[in-house]
C-alpha beads as a LAMMPS data file, in Angstrom:
LAMMPS data file: protein, C-alpha beads

115 atoms
114 bonds

1 atom types
1 bond types

-500.0 500.0 xlo xhi
-500.0 500.0 ylo yhi
-500.0 500.0 zlo zhi

Masses

1 110.0

Atoms # bond

1 1 1 -404.476 -456.653 232.190
2 1 1 -402.134 -455.918 229.327
3 1 1 -400.464 -459.319 229.714
4 1 1 -403.878 -460.973 229.515
5 1 1 -404.440 -459.353 226.123
6 1 1 -401.466 -461.212 224.610
7 1 1 -403.362 -464.466 223.904
8 1 1 -406.233 -462.404 222.507
9 1 1 -403.835 -460.673 220.117
10 1 1 -402.474 -464.029 218.994
11 1 1 -405.770 -465.841 218.522
12 1 1 -408.998 -463.848 218.510
13 1 1 -407.617 -460.634 217.056
14 1 1 -405.338 -462.543 214.711
15 1 1 -402.606 -459.921 214.960
16 1 1 -399.680 -462.334 215.208
17 1 1 -396.445 -462.640 217.106
18 1 1 -395.327 -459.024 216.642
19 1 1 -398.471 -457.744 218.345
20 1 1 -397.945 -460.221 221.179
21 1 1 -394.366 -459.020 221.643
22 1 1 -395.464 -455.377 221.670
23 1 1 -398.020 -456.128 224.366
24 1 1 -395.498 -458.194 226.343
25 1 1 -392.997 -455.329 226.307
26 1 1 -395.731 -452.906 227.373
27 1 1 -396.715 -455.213 230.242
28 1 1 -393.073 -455.434 231.345
29 1 1 -392.679 -451.640 231.181
30 1 1 -395.774 -451.220 233.337
31 1 1 -394.359 -453.561 235.976
32 1 1 -390.980 -451.782 235.926
33 1 1 -392.623 -448.353 236.088
34 1 1 -394.342 -449.288 239.329
35 1 1 -390.922 -449.117 240.947
36 1 1 -390.167 -445.564 239.804
37 1 1 -393.539 -443.889 240.303
38 1 1 -392.291 -442.052 243.428
39 1 1 -389.266 -440.632 241.656
40 1 1 -389.353 -437.163 240.036
41 1 1 -390.134 -438.417 236.524
42 1 1 -392.281 -441.310 237.696
43 1 1 -395.613 -439.611 237.131
44 1 1 -394.636 -438.560 233.596
45 1 1 -393.580 -442.133 232.837
46 1 1 -396.905 -443.337 234.229
47 1 1 -398.873 -440.963 231.986
48 1 1 -396.927 -442.053 228.899
49 1 1 -397.525 -445.709 229.703
50 1 1 -401.225 -445.039 230.263
51 1 1 -401.395 -443.528 226.773
52 1 1 -399.623 -446.602 225.391
53 1 1 -402.175 -448.857 227.109
54 1 1 -404.895 -446.831 225.422
55 1 1 -403.057 -447.119 222.085
56 1 1 -402.928 -450.895 222.573
57 1 1 -406.544 -450.732 221.483
58 1 1 -405.252 -450.644 217.919
59 1 1 -403.902 -454.161 218.514
60 1 1 -406.749 -455.540 220.651
61 1 1 -409.850 -453.314 220.380
62 1 1 -411.022 -454.190 223.907
63 1 1 -407.930 -452.368 225.193
64 1 1 -409.558 -449.053 224.212
65 1 1 -412.205 -449.591 226.883
66 1 1 -409.721 -450.952 229.413
67 1 1 -407.322 -448.124 228.610
68 1 1 -410.003 -445.544 229.394
69 1 1 -410.933 -447.296 232.639
70 1 1 -407.314 -447.543 233.777
71 1 1 -406.592 -443.962 232.746
72 1 1 -409.457 -442.857 234.999
73 1 1 -408.042 -445.019 237.818
74 1 1 -404.558 -443.529 237.234
75 1 1 -405.885 -439.945 237.237
76 1 1 -407.836 -440.648 240.439
77 1 1 -404.761 -442.098 242.153
78 1 1 -402.572 -439.172 241.080
79 1 1 -405.198 -436.569 242.024
80 1 1 -406.056 -437.947 245.453
81 1 1 -402.457 -438.944 246.153
82 1 1 -401.358 -435.339 245.615
83 1 1 -404.229 -434.179 247.785
84 1 1 -403.176 -436.565 250.575
85 1 1 -399.555 -435.398 250.251
86 1 1 -400.663 -431.768 250.664
87 1 1 -402.776 -432.656 253.723
88 1 1 -399.887 -434.584 255.282
89 1 1 -397.530 -431.665 254.680
90 1 1 -399.994 -429.216 256.235
91 1 1 -400.315 -431.490 259.261
92 1 1 -396.537 -431.732 259.615
93 1 1 -396.283 -427.937 259.569
94 1 1 -398.932 -427.428 262.268
95 1 1 -398.421 -430.490 264.475
96 1 1 -396.288 -430.151 267.588
97 1 1 -392.776 -431.425 267.160
98 1 1 -392.035 -434.897 268.438
99 1 1 -390.791 -434.867 271.987
100 1 1 -391.976 -431.341 272.797
101 1 1 -393.863 -432.691 275.809
102 1 1 -390.795 -434.387 277.312
103 1 1 -389.361 -433.232 280.611
104 1 1 -386.090 -431.401 280.212
105 1 1 -382.996 -432.700 282.047
106 1 1 -382.791 -431.304 285.545
107 1 1 -386.504 -430.669 285.616
108 1 1 -389.012 -432.778 287.498
109 1 1 -392.661 -433.126 286.703
110 1 1 -394.665 -430.234 288.093
111 1 1 -391.678 -427.908 288.517
112 1 1 -389.795 -425.844 286.059
113 1 1 -386.061 -425.486 285.712
114 1 1 -384.492 -422.435 287.295
115 1 1 -383.788 -419.848 284.834

Bonds

1 1 1 2
2 1 2 3
3 1 3 4
4 1 4 5
5 1 5 6
6 1 6 7
7 1 7 8
8 1 8 9
9 1 9 10
10 1 10 11
11 1 11 12
12 1 12 13
13 1 13 14
14 1 14 15
15 1 15 16
16 1 16 17
17 1 17 18
18 1 18 19
19 1 19 20
20 1 20 21
21 1 21 22
22 1 22 23
23 1 23 24
24 1 24 25
25 1 25 26
26 1 26 27
27 1 27 28
28 1 28 29
29 1 29 30
30 1 30 31
31 1 31 32
32 1 32 33
33 1 33 34
34 1 34 35
35 1 35 36
36 1 36 37
37 1 37 38
38 1 38 39
39 1 39 40
40 1 40 41
41 1 41 42
42 1 42 43
43 1 43 44
44 1 44 45
45 1 45 46
46 1 46 47
47 1 47 48
48 1 48 49
49 1 49 50
50 1 50 51
51 1 51 52
52 1 52 53
53 1 53 54
54 1 54 55
55 1 55 56
56 1 56 57
57 1 57 58
58 1 58 59
59 1 59 60
60 1 60 61
61 1 61 62
62 1 62 63
63 1 63 64
64 1 64 65
65 1 65 66
66 1 66 67
67 1 67 68
68 1 68 69
69 1 69 70
70 1 70 71
71 1 71 72
72 1 72 73
73 1 73 74
74 1 74 75
75 1 75 76
76 1 76 77
77 1 77 78
78 1 78 79
79 1 79 80
80 1 80 81
81 1 81 82
82 1 82 83
83 1 83 84
84 1 84 85
85 1 85 86
86 1 86 87
87 1 87 88
88 1 88 89
89 1 89 90
90 1 90 91
91 1 91 92
92 1 92 93
93 1 93 94
94 1 94 95
95 1 95 96
96 1 96 97
97 1 97 98
98 1 98 99
99 1 99 100
100 1 100 101
101 1 101 102
102 1 102 103
103 1 103 104
104 1 104 105
105 1 105 106
106 1 106 107
107 1 107 108
108 1 108 109
109 1 109 110
110 1 110 111
111 1 111 112
112 1 112 113
113 1 113 114
114 1 114 115
């Protein structure tokens, strides 16, 4: 979406080449940030970039509305992603371990090993 605002900045908004370059760099940073979102500082980087998308509204006013929409989408993804991570962790803690139903060596089905 940010990349699509570049022609608007050049023509309709009349902001010029500098505004187009700022938006192009922001679009590139957003693409690069998608690769680090799972790393420890990835969420912080994502929040900063979301604020910059919102601030892009000073260049192309329509970006204020899009920035709010995408910030809501980002918050929803972070919120429900964390919730899913907690549920997965709880399942891993309570689920039987893999292979716990396997027959031990020296044991046949229906009998237990001497011991």
